N, C-alpha and C positions, 0 to 999 in steps of 0.2 A: 476651554474653561480655564486652563492655567494662564493663557494669554489675557483673558478677561479679568482674572484675579489680579494679575500684575498691572494691567492697564488702569483699573479702578481702585487699586490698593485695597482689595477685599481680603478677608481672612483666608489663609492658605488651605484650610480644611474644605473650602468650597471647591478647590481644584481637585481634591481627592474624590469628592462626591461626583464631580464631573466625569471622572474615569468610569465609575460604576454606572452612572447614568447613561454614558455612551454605550456600554456593553448591553444594558437593559433595552435601550431603544433599538440597537442593532438586532438583538434577538427577537424583539417584537416584530420588527420589519421582516426578518427571515420567516418567522412563524406564519405570517399572513401571506407573503409572496410565494413561499415554497408550495403551499396548497394550490395556488394558481398554476405554478409550474407543473406540478404533478398532473393536474387535469389536462393542461395543454399538451404535455409531452406524451403521456400514456394514450391520449386520444389520437395522436398523429403518428404513433410508432407501432409497427407490427410486432417486433421482437421486444416485448415489454420486459421479459426476464433479463435479457442482456442489458437493456437500458437501466433497469433498476440496480443491477449489480454494479454497473459502471458509475451510477450516481452515488451509490454508497461508497465505492472505492475512491471517488473524487471528493468525498466529504460534503457533497451537496445535500444529501439526506442521511438519516440514521437508519440503523437496522430496525426492523419491525419489533415492537414491544419494548424498546428501550425507553428510559425515562425522558431522554432528549426528544425522541420521536413523538412522545405524547404532548410536547409543548407546541406542536403545530396547531394553528387555529383553523378550524373547519366549521363553516356555517352549516345549517341544516341542508341547504341546497348543495353545498360542496360535498357533504357526506353522501347524499343521494347519488351524485354524479360519480364519486369514487367507488361507491358500491356497485354501480353498473359497470364501471371499468374493471372491477375485480374479475369479471367473467373472461376478460382477455387473458388473464393469468392461468386459466384452465387449459389454454392451448400451449403446446410446445413451440418454442421459437423455430423459425425456419432457418436452417443452417446450410451454407454452401461451401464448396471446395474453392480455395483460393489458388488459382493456377500459377501465381507468382512464387508460391512456397516451393523451395527446392526438394529434391528427393530425400535429402537428409539435412538436419540442422544440428551443428555442434555448438554448444553453449559453454562459454568460458567465464571466468571472473573478469570483470571490467578492469582493464589496465588503467584507464583514465581516472575512474573514481578511487581505485586503490592507491594510485600515485598521490592524488591530492590528500587523501586521508593520511597516508604516511608522512607527507610533507607537513601537514597541520599538526600531527601528533609529535613529530620530531621537534617542532617549536615548543610544544608543551613539555616534552622531556627536558629540553635545554633550559626552559624557564624554571622548571622545578629544580634542576640541578643548581642553577644560579641562586635561587632563594635558599637552598640548603647550605651553600658554601660561601655566601656573601660575607663580607668582613664583620658586619654588625651581628649577623646570624640571628636576627629577630623573628624570621619567618621560616625557621627550619622545619617545623611540623607541617605547615602548609606546603612547603616545597617538597617534602618527602611524600605527602599524599598525592600531589600533582605528578611527581616523577614516577611513582609506582603505578598509578592508574594509567597514565599516558603510555608508559613503557609496555604495560601488559596489552593494551589495545593495539599499540604500534606493532607488537610482535605478531598478533593475529592478522593485521592488515598487510604486513610485509609478506606473510605466508601466501596470502591471496595474490599479491603483486608478482611473486616469482613462480606461482603455480600456473603452468601453461597446459595443464591436463584438462580435457573437457569435463565439465561438471554434469552435463546432461547431453545425451545424443538421442535425438528424436527422429524417427522415420516412419515409413508406412507399416513397419512390423511392430514397433513398440518403443519403449523408453529404456535407455541404458544409463544407469546411475554412475556416479563418480567412482564407486568401488567395483565397476564392471558388471554389476548385477543387471541382467536383462529381464524386462517384464513385458510380455506380449500384450497388445491391446485387448486380446480376448480375456486376459486375466486382470485387467484394470477396472476397478469400480470406484464410484464416488469421487471421480476426478474433479478437483476444483481449485481455484486460486483464492486463498484466504487473506484477509487483511486484519491484523491484530494490533491493538494499541490505538492511540489518538494523536492527531497532529503530526508534527515532524518526527515523532518517535515511533510512528506506526511502521510495521514491517509486513511484508507480503511473503506468503508461502505457497508452494505447490504441494497439494496433499492428495493422496490417493490410497486405495486399499487394494491388495492383491488377492488372489484366489485362496490364499492361506490365512486371510484376515489379518495380514501384517500391514500396518499403516506406515507410509513414508511421508515425511514432512520436510520439505526442502526450502530453505530461505533463498529467495530469488532476487532481492533488491540489488545485490552486488554483482549480478550477471550482466553480460554485455548485450543482452537482448531485452528490449522493453517488455513490460507486463502485457501490454496490448498485443504486441507481435507474438509473444510466447503463447498467449491464449488463442490467437488466430491460427498459429502453426499446429498447436495441439488439436484443435478442431478439425483442421484440414487433414492431418494424418489419420485421425480416427475415421473420417469419411472415406478416405482412400482405402484404409484397411477393410472397412465394411463392404465397399464396392468390389474389392478384390477377393473377398471371401464369401460372396453370396452363394447360397446353396441352390 
């Protein structure tokens, strides 16, 4: 639209309208096509719970009941098909042990991600200091804000960079937290990986409740193990524990 405005010398406000029009058309396309995807995907997959969780995590669909989820367009025929597919959600997913998972998994802060964050924030601290102490000194306040914020986040990232202590140790017996607290699988309830926030600002957490009704919520985006692998390992260790402790 901006190109068309420039090419035909049209009013600039038409370009702004084009931006909003593009968003609206994209959302309409998604609202129609996502229903088709739901029908196709849930028809052809056995473990619908895992699929739905992954689709939400990947921002392909929204959580049930949200205002965004209500914008999906569903014809009468689509609604009937989806209602029939709801019966598949009454079944539990079939889960299997992954033989490739080792006897124990130690999870650390990712050196690579921490290094690049430290490098990026160091640039921010340097830029903030430059704006504070440049000769004209016209951007002192902006520089001070940038310097303070980047320095604070840099400190937290640097702590992760030099911290080589396991943040989680997972095995057939249970989970050991970074403070050396051990929780057996027999005492773990409501184990799940949560996604909070939207877009690039979203964060993922490992959350569970122990036998004393104490909830643990651990941020896992900065770990050196991907979310999918972490979920797979947790599932395998739980299966192994149950198999080893059958009465």
